[in-house]
C-alpha positions as CSV (number, residue, x, y, z in Angstrom):
1,M,5.4,13.0,17.8
2,K,3.9,15.7,20.1
3,A,0.4,15.4,18.7
4,D,0.4,11.7,19.5
5,R,1.7,12.3,23.0
6,L,-1.0,14.9,23.8
7,L,-3.7,12.5,22.7
8,S,-2.2,9.7,24.8
9,I,-2.1,12.0,27.9
10,L,-5.8,12.9,27.3
11,F,-6.8,9.2,26.9
12,A,-4.8,8.3,30.1
13,L,-6.5,11.1,32.2
14,Q,-10.0,11.1,30.6
15,N,-11.4,8.2,32.7
16,G,-10.9,10.1,36.0
17,A,-7.4,8.8,36.6
18,T,-4.8,10.8,38.6
19,L,-1.3,10.2,37.4
20,T,2.0,11.7,38.3
21,V,4.4,13.1,35.8
22,R,6.7,10.1,36.3
23,E,3.9,7.6,35.7
24,L,2.9,9.4,32.5
25,A,6.6,9.5,31.4
26,E,6.9,5.8,31.9
27,K,3.6,5.1,30.0
28,L,4.7,7.3,27.1
29,E,8.4,6.3,27.2
30,V,9.7,9.9,27.4
31,S,11.4,12.0,30.0
32,P,9.4,13.7,32.8
33,R,10.6,17.1,31.5
34,T,8.8,16.3,28.2
35,V,5.6,15.3,29.9
36,S,5.7,18.5,32.0
37,R,6.0,20.6,28.8
38,D,3.1,18.6,27.2
39,L,0.9,19.2,30.2
40,E,1.7,22.9,30.0
41,A,0.8,22.9,26.3
42,L,-2.5,21.2,27.1
43,S,-3.3,23.8,29.7
44,A,-2.3,26.7,27.4
45,A,-4.7,25.2,24.8
46,G,-7.6,25.4,27.2
47,V,-7.7,21.8,28.4
48,P,-8.7,21.9,32.1
49,V,-5.8,19.8,33.4
50,Y,-4.5,20.5,36.8
51,A,-2.2,19.1,39.5
52,E,-3.4,17.8,42.9
53,R,-0.7,18.2,45.6
54,G,0.1,15.9,48.5
55,Y,0.0,12.2,49.1
56,G,-1.8,10.3,46.2
57,G,-1.8,13.5,44.1
58,G,-0.9,13.9,40.5
59,W,-2.3,15.4,37.3
60,R,-6.0,15.0,36.4
61,L,-8.7,16.5,34.2
62,A,-11.5,18.6,35.6
63,E,-14.5,16.5,36.6
64,G,-17.0,16.0,33.7
65,F,-14.5,17.1,31.0
66,R,-14.4,14.9,27.9
67,A,-12.1,15.7,25.1
68,R,-13.7,16.2,21.7
69,F,-11.4,15.5,18.8
70,N,-13.0,17.9,16.4
71,G,-10.0,20.2,16.9
72,L,-7.7,17.7,15.1
73,K,-6.2,19.1,12.0
74,R,-5.4,17.3,8.8
75,D,-1.7,16.8,9.7
76,D,-2.7,15.3,13.1
77,V,-5.0,12.8,11.3
78,E,-2.3,12.0,8.8
79,R,0.1,11.1,11.6
80,L,-2.5,8.8,13.2
81,L,-3.1,7.0,9.9
82,L,0.7,6.6,9.3
83,S,1.1,5.1,12.7
84,Q,-1.8,2.7,12.1
85,S,0.3,0.0,10.3
86,S,2.7,-0.9,13.1
87,A,0.0,-0.6,15.8
88,A,-2.4,-2.9,13.8
89,Q,0.3,-5.5,13.4
90,M,0.9,-5.6,17.2
91,F,-2.8,-6.2,17.9
92,T,-3.0,-8.8,15.1
93,D,-0.2,-10.7,16.8
94,L,-2.2,-10.6,20.0
95,G,-5.3,-11.9,18.3
96,K,-7.1,-8.5,18.8
97,E,-7.3,-7.2,15.3
98,K,-11.1,-6.9,15.3
99,E,-11.1,-4.9,18.5
100,F,-8.3,-2.6,17.2
101,R,-10.1,-1.9,14.0
102,E,-13.3,-1.0,15.9
103,T,-11.5,1.4,18.2
104,W,-9.6,2.9,15.3
105,D,-12.8,3.6,13.4
106,R,-14.3,5.3,16.4
107,L,-11.3,7.5,16.8
108,L,-11.3,8.6,13.1
109,Q,-15.1,9.2,13.3
110,A,-14.5,11.4,16.3
111,A,-11.6,13.2,14.6
112,S,-13.7,14.0,11.5
113,A,-16.7,15.4,13.5
114,G,-17.0,19.1,13.1
115,S,-13.6,19.5,11.4
116,G,-14.5,19.5,7.7
117,N,-14.3,15.7,7.5
118,D,-10.5,15.8,7.7
119,A,-10.2,12.1,8.7
120,R,-12.3,11.0,5.7
121,S,-10.4,13.3,3.4
122,V,-7.1,11.8,4.5
123,R,-8.3,8.2,4.1
124,E,-9.5,9.1,0.6
125,R,-5.9,10.2,-0.3
126,I,-3.6,8.0,1.8
127,H,-3.9,4.3,2.4
128,I,-1.5,2.2,4.5
129,D,-1.5,-1.5,3.6
130,G,0.1,-3.1,6.6
131,A,0.5,-6.5,5.0
132,G,4.1,-7.4,4.8
133,W,5.2,-4.0,6.1
134,R,9.0,-3.7,6.5
135,E,11.7,-1.1,6.6
136,S,12.2,0.6,3.2
137,F,15.6,1.1,1.7
138,E,14.2,2.7,-1.5
139,T,14.8,6.4,-2.3
140,Q,11.7,8.4,-2.6
141,P,12.8,11.9,-3.9
142,W,9.4,12.5,-5.6
143,L,7.2,11.5,-2.7
144,P,6.8,15.0,-1.1
145,A,6.0,16.6,-4.5
146,L,3.4,13.9,-5.3
147,Y,2.0,14.2,-1.8
148,D,1.4,18.0,-2.4
149,A,0.0,17.3,-5.8
150,V,-2.5,14.8,-4.4
151,W,-3.8,17.3,-1.8
152,A,-3.8,20.3,-4.2
153,R,-5.4,18.3,-7.0
154,R,-2.6,19.4,-9.4
155,K,-1.9,17.5,-12.6
156,V,1.7,16.4,-13.0
157,A,3.9,15.2,-15.9
158,M,6.4,12.4,-15.2
159,R,8.8,10.0,-16.7
160,Y,8.6,6.5,-15.3
161,G,11.4,4.0,-15.3
162,R,14.7,4.1,-17.0
163,D,13.4,3.6,-20.6
164,D,10.5,6.1,-20.5
165,A,11.7,8.8,-22.8
166,E,8.4,10.7,-23.1
167,E,6.5,12.4,-20.3
168,R,3.0,11.1,-19.3
169,E,0.4,13.3,-17.7
170,L,-1.0,12.0,-14.4
171,L,-3.9,13.0,-12.2
172,P,-2.7,11.8,-8.8
173,F,-5.7,10.7,-6.7
174,G,-3.9,9.1,-3.7
175,L,-0.8,7.5,-2.2
176,V,-0.4,3.9,-0.9
177,A,2.3,2.5,1.4
178,K,2.9,-1.2,1.3
179,G,5.8,-3.5,2.1
180,G,8.1,-0.6,2.7
181,A,7.4,1.0,-0.7
182,W,5.2,3.9,-1.8
183,Y,2.8,4.0,-4.8
184,V,0.8,6.7,-6.4
185,V,-2.6,5.9,-7.8
186,G,-4.1,8.1,-10.5
187,S,-5.4,8.5,-14.0
188,T,-3.5,8.8,-17.2
189,G,-5.0,8.7,-20.6
190,G,-8.4,8.2,-19.0
191,E,-7.4,5.0,-17.3
192,F,-6.5,4.2,-13.7
193,R,-2.9,3.3,-13.1
194,T,-0.6,2.6,-10.2
195,Y,3.1,3.6,-10.2
196,R,5.9,2.8,-7.7
197,I,7.3,6.1,-6.6
198,S,10.9,4.9,-6.4
199,R,10.8,4.3,-10.1
200,V,9.7,7.8,-11.1
201,A,12.6,9.3,-13.1
202,S,11.3,12.9,-13.3
203,L,8.3,14.9,-12.2
204,R,7.0,18.4,-12.8
205,E,3.7,20.2,-12.3
206,T,1.8,21.3,-15.4
207,G,0.0,24.2,-13.8
208,E,-3.4,22.6,-14.3
209,T,-5.8,21.3,-11.6
210,F,-8.3,18.5,-11.8
211,E,-11.5,17.3,-10.0
212,R,-11.3,14.0,-8.1
213,P,-13.7,11.4,-9.5
214,E,-16.9,11.3,-7.4
215,G,-17.1,8.2,-5.3
216,F,-13.5,7.1,-5.8
217,D,-12.4,4.9,-2.9
218,L,-8.6,4.5,-2.6
219,E,-8.7,1.5,-0.3
220,S,-11.2,-0.4,-2.4
221,Y,-9.3,0.4,-5.6
222,W,-6.1,-0.8,-4.1
223,K,-7.6,-4.1,-2.8
224,Q,-9.2,-4.8,-6.2
225,S,-5.9,-4.0,-7.9
226,I,-3.9,-6.4,-5.7
227,A,-6.5,-9.1,-6.3
228,S,-6.4,-8.6,-10.0
229,F,-2.6,-8.7,-10.0
230,R,-2.5,-12.0,-8.1
231,E,-5.0,-13.5,-10.6
232,R,-2.7,-12.6,-13.5
233,L,0.4,-14.1,-11.8
234,P,1.8,-17.3,-13.5
235,S,1.4,-20.6,-11.8
236,Y,3.9,-23.5,-11.3
237,A,3.0,-26.2,-8.8
238,A,5.7,-28.2,-6.9
239,K,5.6,-30.8,-4.1
240,L,8.3,-30.7,-1.5
241,K,9.2,-32.5,1.7
242,L,10.6,-30.0,4.2
243,T,11.7,-29.7,7.8
244,A,9.8,-27.2,9.9
245,A,12.7,-24.7,9.7
246,A,12.9,-25.0,5.9
247,Y,9.1,-24.6,5.6
248,E,9.2,-21.3,7.6
249,R,12.0,-20.1,5.2
250,L,9.8,-21.0,2.2
251,K,6.8,-19.1,3.5
252,E,8.9,-16.0,3.9
253,M,9.8,-16.0,0.2
254,R,8.0,-13.4,-2.0
255,Y,5.4,-14.7,-4.5
256,V,5.3,-18.2,-3.0
257,A,1.8,-19.4,-2.2
258,V,1.3,-22.6,-0.2
259,A,-1.8,-24.5,-1.4
260,R,-1.6,-27.5,0.9
261,E,0.5,-28.9,3.8
262,E,0.5,-32.3,5.5
263,P,2.6,-33.4,8.5
264,V,4.7,-36.6,7.9
265,D,5.1,-39.4,10.4
266,G,8.6,-39.2,11.9
267,G,8.9,-35.5,11.3
268,G,8.8,-33.1,8.3
269,I,6.0,-31.6,6.2
270,I,4.8,-32.4,2.7
271,V,4.0,-29.1,1.0
272,E,2.3,-28.3,-2.3
273,A,3.2,-24.8,-3.3
274,N,2.8,-22.4,-6.3
275,L,6.3,-21.2,-7.2
276,Q,5.2,-19.0,-10.2
277,T,7.5,-20.3,-12.9
278,I,10.1,-23.1,-13.3
279,G,12.9,-20.5,-13.2
280,Y,11.7,-18.9,-10.0
281,A,11.2,-22.4,-8.5
282,V,14.8,-23.2,-9.1
283,E,15.8,-19.8,-7.5
284,C,13.7,-20.6,-4.4
285,L,15.1,-24.1,-4.0
286,L,18.6,-22.9,-4.3
287,R,18.0,-20.3,-1.7
288,L,16.5,-23.0,0.6
289,G,19.7,-25.1,0.2
290,G,19.9,-28.8,0.6
291,D,19.5,-29.1,4.3
292,G,16.0,-30.3,5.2
293,V,14.7,-29.9,1.6
294,E,13.6,-32.6,-0.8
295,L,11.9,-31.9,-4.1
296,L,9.4,-34.6,-4.8
297,E,7.8,-33.4,-8.1
298,P,7.5,-32.5,-10.9
299,D,10.3,-34.4,-12.6
300,E,11.2,-31.5,-15.0
301,L,11.9,-29.3,-11.9
302,R,14.1,-32.0,-10.4
303,Q,16.0,-32.1,-13.7
304,A,16.3,-28.3,-13.7
305,M,17.7,-28.4,-10.2
306,R,20.3,-31.1,-11.2
307,D,21.4,-28.9,-14.1
308,A,21.6,-25.8,-11.9
309,V,23.7,-27.7,-9.3
310,L,26.1,-29.0,-12.0
311,R,26.6,-25.5,-13.3
312,L,27.4,-24.3,-9.8
313,A,29.8,-27.1,-9.3
314,A,31.6,-26.4,-12.6
315,A,31.8,-22.7,-11.8
316,Y,33.5,-23.4,-8.5
317,G,35.8,-26.1,-9.8
318,A,34.2,-29.1,-8.0
């Protein structure tokens, strides 16, 4: 996005660096023509960026100039926040999550200075939960309308899910993105609720507005909601002996929580895991297959697996 590139150019030049158009293009992974247009846009906006000719020349900022980000508008801050998830994951992989968070907070504080606290306002209404982020294949036809309703503090009436025949009124306080899905957090009937936007069947504005609850923190609410949801999940313990490859596949499965692992002499890992329910445990074990997987206990799950395999064999004529 253009706003992101302009910020990147400012960051690259702000420490007294002199960079050619080609060097900036390689850094930003865009064409030299695009960088030239961006430099012209910065100059037209009053940023003292200029070109030094000759050997060792390039583009630089006037000496002593420091960009102040109080000119960022709400849309710019939104783009920064929406790019946070993928960037944070990269720095987490590098073991630099703490440093990234500190830098990100400084950037948002600078962005909100003198601009009506836009950065803080955006964070109050949009939260990106990067845990388990992946590409989404869900349809989100009502996301733009809910986005507008959140910012304009407009009450909406919606039907949720296939079986919801009656409309419910919702005061939408914020949006959350997690795991490739979008959720709307708000109040209905005086109680806080979270709805998956892809399951909204219909939506319309009521023509009424509302006041956001004072002190409501979207990120804190979301974290508490996730913790409460996990506490309510059912529990079913199983012990398995797995190869390293099978163990990695198990950890990738949704709702599986590993409580304990222990390497085995001669290879393999003994794993104690919460598989939610006996039915879900059978589903997980069937997905793992028989290669490198041995179920040790409980006995009732071993019997359930035997029954499931016999049903499969009968279905396929074995």
